[in-house]
C-alpha positions as a printed NumPy array, in Angstrom:
array([[ -7.722,  17.588,  -0.425],
       [ -5.204,  16.558,  -3.407],
       [ -6.607,  14.024,  -5.459],
       [ -5.696,  13.072,  -9.403],
       [ -6.633,  10.347, -11.567],
       [ -5.371,   8.323, -14.413],
       [ -7.467,   6.015, -16.618],
       [ -7.39 ,   3.341, -14.324],
       [ -6.087,   4.454, -10.954],
       [ -6.918,   7.172,  -8.681],
       [ -4.077,   8.367,  -6.193],
       [ -5.056,  10.055,  -2.012],
       [ -2.887,  10.993,   0.07 ],
       [ -2.04 ,   8.304,   2.66 ],
       [ -2.924,   9.105,   6.039],
       [ -1.896,   7.416,   9.469],
       [ -4.168,   4.682,   9.048],
       [ -3.567,   3.339,   6.435],
       [ -1.148,   1.681,   7.74 ],
       [ -1.289,  -1.281,   7.358],
       [ -1.925,  -0.863,   4.034],
       [  1.064,   1.15 ,   3.529],
       [  2.947,  -1.857,   5.489],
       [  2.287,  -4.987,   2.563],
       [  3.952,  -2.194,  -0.097],
       [  6.664,  -1.58 ,   1.6  ],
       [  7.404,  -5.248,   3.563],
       [  6.686,  -6.444,  -0.487],
       [  9.615,  -9.091,  -1.861],
       [  9.905,  -6.86 ,  -4.961],
       [ 10.144,  -3.228,  -2.604],
       [ 12.749,  -5.221,  -0.26 ],
       [ 14.693,  -6.716,  -3.354],
       [ 15.216,  -2.83 ,  -4.47 ],
       [ 15.212,  -0.835,  -0.335],
       [ 17.439,  -3.785,   0.422],
       [ 16.021,  -4.17 ,   4.101],
       [ 12.701,  -4.984,   6.335],
       [ 10.641,  -2.034,   6.567],
       [ 10.317,  -2.621,  10.714],
       [  6.514,  -0.887,  12.587],
       [  9.052,   2.296,  12.673],
       [ 10.399,   2.432,   9.527],
       [  6.344,   2.537,   8.625],
       [  5.582,   4.867,  11.092],
       [  8.447,   7.035,   9.882],
       [  7.691,   6.24 ,   5.904],
       [  3.799,   7.959,   6.878],
       [  4.807,  11.377,   8.252],
       [  7.652,  11.699,   6.19 ],
       [  4.638,  11.538,   3.006],
       [  2.907,  13.459,   5.191],
       [  5.409,  15.969,   5.984],
       [  5.507,  16.418,   2.3  ],
       [  2.435,  17.121,   1.469],
       [  2.034,  20.177,   4.076],
       [  5.498,  21.366,   2.368],
       [  5.655,  20.453,  -1.241],
       [  1.476,  20.29 ,  -2.138],
       [  1.918,  15.864,  -2.699],
       [  4.497,  12.928,  -2.176],
       [  3.978,   9.785,  -2.786],
       [ -0.122,   8.616,  -2.69 ],
       [ -1.786,   6.162,  -2.44 ],
       [ -2.464,   4.715,  -6.252],
       [ -6.047,   2.723,  -6.233],
       [ -7.641,   0.137,  -8.862],
       [-10.543,   2.613,  -9.847],
       [-12.255,  -0.498, -10.797],
       [-11.273,  -3.283,  -8.147],
       [-10.622,  -0.638,  -5.262],
       [ -7.913,  -2.046,  -4.91 ],
       [ -4.486,  -0.297,  -4.04 ],
       [ -1.666,  -1.512,  -5.986],
       [  0.305,   1.012,  -4.847],
       [  2.483,   4.216,  -3.927],
       [  3.14 ,   6.645,  -7.087],
       [  3.955,   9.958,  -6.424],
       [  5.337,  13.518,  -7.132],
       [  7.589,  14.782,  -4.339],
       [ 10.547,  17.247,  -4.369],
       [ 14.308,  15.906,  -4.194],
       [ 17.913,  17.061,  -4.102],
       [ 19.962,  15.531,  -6.345],
       [ 23.814,  16.583,  -6.55 ],
       [ 22.448,  20.399,  -4.545],
       [ 20.013,  20.254,  -7.195],
       [ 16.002,  21.027,  -6.11 ],
       [ 13.822,  18.517,  -8.421],
       [ 10.208,  17.319,  -8.67 ],
       [ 11.056,  13.607,  -9.081],
       [  8.374,  10.494, -10.02 ],
       [  8.247,   7.63 ,  -7.195],
       [  6.574,   4.694,  -7.977],
       [  6.663,   1.607,  -5.341],
       [  4.551,  -1.772,  -6.545],
       [  3.353,  -4.631,  -4.452],
       [  4.258,  -7.659,  -7.084],
       [  1.734,  -8.927,  -7.549],
       [  0.385,  -5.795,  -9.421],
       [  3.862,  -5.812, -11.901],
       [  3.184,  -5.793, -15.161],
       [  0.101,  -4.051, -15.908],
       [  1.058,  -0.597, -16.38 ],
       [  0.124,   1.075, -13.694],
       [  3.443,   2.6  , -12.379],
       [  3.491,   4.044, -16.379],
       [  0.109,   5.41 , -16.207],
       [  0.091,   6.455, -13.047],
       [  4.408,   8.259, -13.893],
       [  2.654,   9.75 , -16.765],
       [ -0.004,  11.181, -14.77 ],
       [  2.02 ,  12.955, -12.079],
       [  4.774,  14.299, -15.014],
       [  1.569,  15.579, -17.004],
       [  0.406,  17.855, -13.301],
       [  3.482,  18.841, -12.7  ],
       [  3.759,  20.633, -16.583],
       [  0.085,  21.655, -16.414],
       [ -0.203,  22.152, -12.934],
       [  2.778,  23.696, -11.173],
       [  4.384,  24.393, -14.337],
       [  7.314,  22.301, -13.697],
       [ 10.359,  22.546, -16.455],
       [ 11.359,  19.264, -15.843],
       [ 10.56 ,  16.093, -13.796],
       [ 13.097,  13.122, -13.133],
       [ 13.58 ,   9.618, -11.802],
       [ 16.124,   8.754, -10.037],
       [ 16.743,   5.108,  -9.937],
       [ 18.813,   1.696,  -9.13 ],
       [ 21.496,   0.731, -12.117],
       [ 19.601,  -2.914, -11.013],
       [ 15.65 ,  -2.301, -11.53 ],
       [ 15.7  ,  -2.669, -14.563],
       [ 11.256,  -2.43 , -14.258],
       [ 11.654,   1.148, -13.094],
       [ 14.419,   2.097, -15.939],
       [ 11.625,   0.47 , -18.294],
       [  8.692,   2.655, -17.221],
       [ 11.344,   6.03 , -17.22 ],
       [ 12.135,   5.375, -20.67 ],
       [  8.185,   4.276, -21.516],
       [  6.973,   7.911, -20.419],
       [  9.684,   9.687, -23.089],
       [ 12.567,   9.826, -19.862],
       [ 16.182,   9.776, -20.62 ],
       [ 19.397,   8.918, -19.01 ],
       [ 21.171,  12.19 , -17.807],
       [ 24.058,  11.217, -15.268],
       [ 24.411,   8.866, -12.252],
       [ 24.786,  10.064,  -8.463],
       [ 24.992,   8.272,  -5.02 ],
       [ 22.148,   8.561,  -2.678],
       [ 22.971,   7.923,   1.517],
       [ 20.939,   5.955,   2.987],
       [ 20.594,   4.457,   5.928],
       [ 24.289,   4.94 ,   6.416],
       [ 25.093,   3.541,   2.818],
       [ 26.181,   4.547,  -0.278],
       [ 23.645,   3.677,  -3.3  ],
       [ 24.167,   4.438,  -6.764],
       [ 21.335,   5.704,  -8.7  ],
       [ 20.962,   6.633, -12.533],
       [ 19.147,   9.886, -12.875],
       [ 16.376,   9.888, -15.856],
       [ 14.7  ,  13.579, -16.751],
       [ 11.981,  14.489, -18.835],
       [ 11.642,  18.022, -19.894],
       [  8.072,  20.044, -20.351],
       [  9.366,  20.281, -23.92 ],
       [  9.517,  16.686, -24.757],
       [  6.152,  15.921, -24.273]])
C-alpha cells in the first residue's frame, strides 16, 4: 500500500469506508467556495471512486493527510495525473478543511509530493492548476518554488473555470 510521510503528516489512500471524512472535507465552507458547489452524497462517492481509479492507473492520487500526533485528518493532499492543454502532467493538489488553514500543512504536503515525484517517479516537472481567486493556494505553490507559467480553462460540471498554471522543474529543487 502507498504510504508517504512528512514531518507532521502521513498520507494514506482513501477507502470507501472514509466516506464521512471525505464528505466533511468536501463540504467544508472553504472548499465549497473554491469548487463552487455543495458535494452531495453521490458527488462524494464519485470523488472516492475517482481517487481509487487514480491509484490503480497511476499508483497515487489525492490521499488523506493525517496529523501524526493528533491523528486528525486535516484534508487531502496528493499527486495526480492531469491533462492540461493536451499535455499529461503530474499535478499536486491540496484540499484542507478551513480549521487547518494557516498551519503550513498544505505547503509541507505539497513539498513532500514534489520530492516524491522527482525522486521516485523521475518526473521532470510538477504543476499546480489553481483558480486565480484562490490566493492561499497560489501562496502555497510559490512557497514550494513554483512559478506561474500560464493559464487555461478547465471544464468542471459543465462550467468554464479559469485556472492559473504553476510549475516546478526538477532542476529548481
